[in-house]
C-alpha positions in Angstrom: 0.0 0.0 0.0 1.4 3.4 -0.9 -0.4 6.5 0.4 0.1 10.0 -0.9 0.6 12.8 1.5 2.1 16.3 1.1 4.9 18.4 2.6 2.0 20.5 4.0 1.5 17.8 6.6 5.0 18.4 7.9 5.0 22.2 8.3 2.4 24.9 9.1 0.8 26.8 6.3 -1.3 30.0 6.4 -4.8 29.5 5.1 -4.5 25.8 4.8 -5.3 24.5 8.3 -7.6 21.6 7.3 -5.5 20.5 4.4 -2.3 20.5 6.5 -4.0 18.6 9.3 -5.3 16.0 6.9 -1.9 15.5 5.3 -0.3 15.2 8.7 -2.8 12.5 9.5 -1.7 10.5 6.4 1.8 10.4 7.7 0.8 8.8 11.0 -1.9 6.7 9.4 0.8 5.2 7.2 3.0 4.3 10.2 0.1 3.0 12.2 -1.4 0.8 9.4 2.2 -0.4 8.6 2.5 -1.7 12.2 -0.9 -3.4 12.0 -0.4 -5.0 8.6 3.3 -6.0 8.8 2.4 -9.4 10.5 0.3 -10.2 7.4 3.3 -9.4 5.0 1.6 -6.2 3.8 3.9 -3.2 3.5 2.5 0.3 3.9 4.5 3.4 3.0 3.7 6.9 1.6 5.2 9.5 -0.7 5.3 13.1 0.4 5.3 15.3 -2.7 5.6 19.1 -3.0 4.4 21.1 -5.9 3.8 18.3 -8.4 1.3 19.0 -11.1 -1.4 21.6 -10.8 -2.4 23.3 -7.5 -5.5 21.9 -5.9 -8.6 23.2 -7.7 -6.8 24.2 -10.9 -7.1 22.3 -14.2 -3.9 23.6 -15.8 -0.3 23.6 -14.6 1.5 26.9 -14.7 5.2 26.3 -15.4 6.0 29.8 -14.4 4.8 29.6 -10.8 7.7 30.1 -8.3 9.0 26.9 -6.6 11.2 27.0 -3.5 13.2 23.8 -3.7 16.8 22.8 -4.5 16.0 22.1 -8.2 14.1 25.4 -8.7 11.4 23.6 -10.6 8.1 21.9 -9.9 8.1 18.2 -9.8 6.5 16.1 -12.6 3.8 13.6 -12.1 6.0 10.9 -13.5 8.5 11.6 -10.8 5.9 10.9 -8.1 4.7 7.8 -10.0 8.2 6.4 -10.1 8.6 6.8 -6.3 5.2 5.0 -5.9 6.4 2.2 -8.2 9.6 1.9 -6.1 7.6 1.6 -2.9 5.2 -0.9 -4.5 7.9 -3.2 -5.9 10.3 -5.8 -4.4 13.2 -3.3 -4.7 11.8 -1.8 -1.4 11.0 -5.1 0.3 12.7 -3.9 3.6 11.0 -0.5 3.6 8.0 -0.3 5.9 6.1 2.6 7.5 8.1 5.3 5.7 7.2 8.6 4.3 9.4 9.2 1.3 9.8 12.8 0.4 9.5 13.5 -3.3 9.9 17.2 -3.0 13.0 18.4 -4.8 14.7 18.9 -1.5 12.2 21.4 -0.1 12.0 20.0 3.4 15.8 19.7 3.6 16.1 23.5 3.1 16.0 26.2 5.7 12.3 27.1 6.0 12.7 30.1 8.3 13.1 32.7 5.5 9.8 31.8 3.8 
């Protein structure tokens, strides 16, 4: 099982209280369900993307929108899909209960200046 969270679940955001709280819940839900299902040989993990595809509620992606990450670009949906594929295949057979950040390094950066 691979859940999809968001970096919004790992840091506070103005005007996004419910969204951030829901994404934080996915992180702990992933760990909790991993503990419960591991005895049945079911692995549970999650990816934690940031700025991949269009913002919520928008049909089109704006490639000019500013992105604060180490790569200075938005992520592509195929990059998230490859992370999900990794977590779903045997290459990650010893990975359980993890939240894999697929965020261009956003959460590794100093967030105090934002």
